[in-house]
C-alpha positions in Angstrom: 10.1 -6.7 -15.1 7.2 -9.1 -14.5 5.4 -10.4 -17.5 1.7 -10.9 -16.8 1.5 -13.5 -19.5 3.8 -15.8 -17.5 1.6 -15.6 -14.4 -0.6 -18.6 -13.7 -4.1 -18.6 -12.3 -2.6 -19.5 -8.9 -0.2 -16.5 -8.9 -0.9 -12.9 -8.0 1.2 -9.9 -7.0 0.1 -7.5 -4.3 1.6 -4.0 -4.0 1.3 -2.5 -0.5 1.7 1.2 0.0 2.2 3.4 3.1 1.5 6.8 1.7 3.3 9.8 3.1 4.6 13.2 2.0 8.0 12.8 3.7 8.5 9.1 2.9 6.3 6.8 0.9 7.0 3.2 1.8 6.1 0.3 -0.4 6.5 -3.5 -0.6 5.5 -6.2 -2.9 4.7 -9.9 -2.4 3.9 -12.6 -4.8 1.3 -15.2 -3.8 1.9 -18.6 -5.3 -0.5 -21.4 -4.4 -1.7 -19.5 -1.3 1.9 -18.9 -0.1 3.5 -15.5 0.2 6.9 -14.8 -1.4 8.8 -11.6 -0.7 9.6 -9.6 -3.8 10.7 -6.0 -2.9 10.5 -3.3 -0.4 11.7 0.3 -0.6 10.7 3.9 -0.1 10.4 7.1 -2.0 12.2 9.9 -0.1 10.5 13.2 -0.4 12.1 15.3 2.4 14.2 17.4 0.1 11.2 18.8 -1.8 9.5 21.9 -0.3 6.6 22.0 -2.8 3.7 19.8 -1.7 2.5 19.5 -5.3 5.9 18.3 -6.5 5.7 15.6 -3.8 2.3 14.5 -5.0 3.5 14.3 -8.6 6.5 12.2 -7.5 4.2 9.8 -5.6 2.0 9.4 -8.6 4.9 8.8 -10.9 6.6 6.3 -8.6 3.4 4.4 -8.1 2.9 4.2 -11.9 6.6 3.1 -12.3 6.0 0.3 -9.7 2.8 -0.8 -11.5 4.6 -0.9 -14.9 7.6 -2.7 -13.5 5.9 -5.3 -11.3 2.3 -5.4 -12.8 0.5 -6.0 -9.5 -2.9 -7.6 -9.5 -4.0 -5.7 -6.4 -3.0 -2.8 -4.3 -3.3 -2.6 -0.5 -3.0 0.9 0.9 -2.8 2.2 4.5 -5.6 4.6 5.3 -4.6 8.0 6.8 -5.3 8.2 10.5 -6.5 11.2 12.5 -3.7 12.5 14.5 -3.4 15.8 16.4 -2.9 17.9 13.3 -5.6 18.3 10.7 -3.2 19.7 8.2 -1.1 16.5 8.4 -4.2 14.4 7.9 -5.0 16.4 4.8 -1.5 16.0 3.3 -1.6 12.2 4.0 -5.0 12.0 2.4 -3.7 13.7 -0.7 -0.7 11.4 -0.8 -3.0 8.4 -0.5 -5.3 9.8 -3.1 -2.6 10.2 -5.8 -1.3 6.7 -5.1 -4.9 5.4 -5.5 -5.3 7.4 -8.7 -2.3 5.8 -10.2 -3.7 2.3 -9.5 -7.1 3.2 -10.6 -5.7 4.7 -13.9 -4.4 1.2 -14.6 -7.7 -0.5 -13.5 -6.0 -2.2 -10.5 -8.3 -3.0 -7.6 -7.4 -1.1 -4.4 -8.2 -2.0 -0.8 -7.7 0.4 2.0 -6.8 -0.8 5.5 -6.7 1.1 8.8 -3.3 1.1 10.5 -4.6 -0.9 13.4 -6.0 -3.6 11.1 -2.7 -3.9 9.4 -0.8 -4.2 12.7 -3.4 -6.7 13.9 -3.1 -8.9 10.8 0.7 -9.0 10.9 1.4 -9.1 14.7 -1.9 -10.0 16.4 -1.7 -6.6 18.2 -3.5 -3.6 16.8 -1.2 -1.3 18.9 2.1 -2.9 17.8 5.0 -0.6 17.2 6.7 -0.1 13.7 9.6 -2.2 15.1 7.3 -5.0 16.2 5.6 -5.1 12.7 9.0 -5.0 11.0 10.3 -7.9 13.2 7.3 -10.0 12.5 7.6 -9.4 8.7 11.3 -10.4 8.9 10.2 -13.6 10.5 7.2 -14.3 8.3 9.0 -13.5 5.0 12.5 -14.7 6.0 14.0 -11.3 5.3 17.8 -11.1 5.9 17.9 -7.4 7.1 15.5 -4.6 7.8 15.8 -1.1 6.2 16.8 1.9 8.3 13.5 3.6 7.9 10.5 1.4 8.6 8.1 3.1 6.2 8.9 0.5 3.6 8.1 -2.3 6.1 4.7 -0.5 6.7 4.0 -0.7 3.0 5.0 -4.4 2.9 2.7 -4.9 6.0 -0.2 -3.5 4.0 0.4 -6.2 1.3 0.7 -8.9 3.9 -2.5 -7.7 5.6 -4.3 -7.9 2.3 -3.0 -11.4 1.7 -4.3 -12.5 5.2 -7.7 -10.9 4.6 -8.0 -12.3 1.0 -10.4 -15.0 1.7 -12.8 -13.0 3.9 -15.9 -11.4 2.6 -15.3 -8.0 4.2 -11.9 -6.7 3.1 -12.1 -3.1 3.8 -12.9 -0.4 1.3 -12.3 -1.7 -2.2 -12.3 0.3 -5.4 -12.0 -1.4 -8.8 -12.6 1.7 -10.9 -13.3 5.4 -10.8 -17.0 4.6 -11.1 -16.9 2.4 -7.9 -14.9 5.0 -6.0 -17.5 7.8 -7.0 -20.4 5.5 -6.1 -18.9 4.7 -2.7 -17.8 8.3 -2.0 -20.4 10.7 -3.3 -19.5 13.4 -0.7 -15.8 13.4 -1.9 -16.8 14.2 -5.5 -17.7 17.7 -6.6 -20.0 18.2 -9.5 
């Protein structure tokens, strides 16, 4: 467990999340004096659950557990992309939403990045494959091995993308609270 009291002003922890209803990938980096240090990457496996609502509950609970264990200062999350299937997009959006809700419930600023932006930040190519992103992360962060499923490296890539975009004015969609989310997304809120 990380104690926020022991963090200095030059340290921050970034949690990156690749939301999904089959596998949620996540990775954490610590930034010390403007340098990245690898902390953790893993995934939440959800294939064995048939009930979509149970999956959403588990995503929320795992995200809260990560927050309470590592106490991240910021969360970077991959935005859902429009594929061929609108139903899949809806499910991904829900998975992203519950992960965001977990962070917002703990007042952690969240920044959303498009998949192409994450790939571009990590590899220099917005059309890079999952394998190329994972290989670049292995090199950048001196990882010994890569996981079998690359969803966790996608989550780690979101954190690294956030680090690389940290000093720029435009960082993507950022929400620091429920109020800022509602202000920036009036059409997503029913009254």
